[in-house]
C-alpha positions as CSV (number, residue, x, y, z in Angstrom):
1,M,30.1,-18.8,10.6
2,D,32.6,-16.2,11.8
3,K,33.4,-16.6,15.4
4,R,35.4,-14.3,17.7
5,F,36.0,-14.9,21.3
6,G,33.6,-17.8,21.3
7,S,30.7,-15.6,20.1
8,K,28.8,-15.7,16.9
9,V,29.3,-12.6,14.8
10,V,26.7,-10.8,12.7
11,D,28.2,-8.5,10.1
12,F,25.8,-5.5,9.4
13,T,27.6,-4.7,6.2
14,K,26.4,-8.0,4.6
15,T,23.0,-8.4,3.0
16,V,20.3,-10.3,4.9
17,Y,20.5,-13.0,2.2
18,E,24.2,-13.5,2.8
19,L,23.7,-13.5,6.6
20,C,20.9,-16.0,6.5
21,S,22.8,-18.2,4.1
22,I,25.7,-18.4,6.6
23,D,23.5,-18.7,9.7
24,P,19.8,-19.5,9.3
25,E,19.1,-18.6,13.0
26,I,19.5,-14.9,11.9
27,K,16.1,-15.0,10.2
28,N,14.3,-15.8,13.4
29,I,16.3,-13.2,15.4
30,L,15.4,-10.5,12.7
31,S,11.7,-11.5,13.1
32,K,11.9,-11.0,16.8
33,A,13.7,-7.7,16.3
34,G,10.9,-6.1,14.3
35,F,11.1,-7.7,10.9
36,P,8.3,-10.3,10.9
37,D,8.0,-10.2,7.1
38,I,11.4,-11.8,6.8
39,T,9.8,-15.2,7.5
40,K,7.4,-14.9,4.5
41,P,8.3,-17.2,1.7
42,G,10.6,-15.6,-0.8
43,M,11.4,-12.5,1.2
44,I,15.1,-13.4,1.8
45,Q,15.5,-14.4,-1.9
46,T,14.1,-11.1,-3.1
47,A,14.5,-8.0,-0.8
48,G,17.1,-9.8,1.3
49,R,19.6,-10.0,-1.7
50,F,20.1,-6.2,-1.6
51,M,19.0,-5.2,1.9
52,T,21.3,-4.9,4.8
53,I,20.1,-4.8,8.4
54,P,20.8,-1.1,8.8
55,K,19.0,-0.3,5.5
56,G,16.0,-2.4,6.5
57,A,15.9,-0.7,9.9
58,A,15.8,2.7,8.2
59,V,13.0,1.7,5.9
60,K,11.0,0.1,8.7
61,K,11.9,2.8,11.2
62,I,13.2,0.3,13.7
63,N,15.7,1.5,16.3
64,M,19.2,0.0,15.5
65,E,20.0,-0.2,19.2
66,L,17.0,-2.5,19.7
67,I,18.2,-4.7,16.8
68,K,21.7,-4.8,18.2
69,Q,20.4,-5.7,21.7
70,T,18.3,-8.5,20.3
71,F,21.4,-10.0,18.6
72,I,23.5,-9.6,21.7
73,E,20.8,-11.4,23.8
74,H,21.1,-14.3,21.4
75,G,24.9,-14.5,21.9
76,Y,26.1,-12.5,18.8
77,T,28.8,-9.9,18.5
78,I,28.0,-7.1,16.1
79,K,30.4,-6.1,13.3
80,E,29.6,-2.8,11.6
81,E,31.3,-0.9,8.8
82,G,34.8,0.2,9.8
83,I,35.0,-2.1,12.8
């Protein structure tokens, strides 16, 4: 798990599969942030292999600021493309 300044980092450029493989807690946070289907068996192994959090938010029409805030509330720092 990548850590900066004592905080966990979630990299929005990685696939959901990659993120959950590194940090299984991410699956539960995504569920709370508006992706309840992520907890269904096989979801991470299928859609999660090509879906990033921003792509999933666009498909599900979930506000990215809400997702970011949920991760921040759980002690994460957000890494996005170009940052």
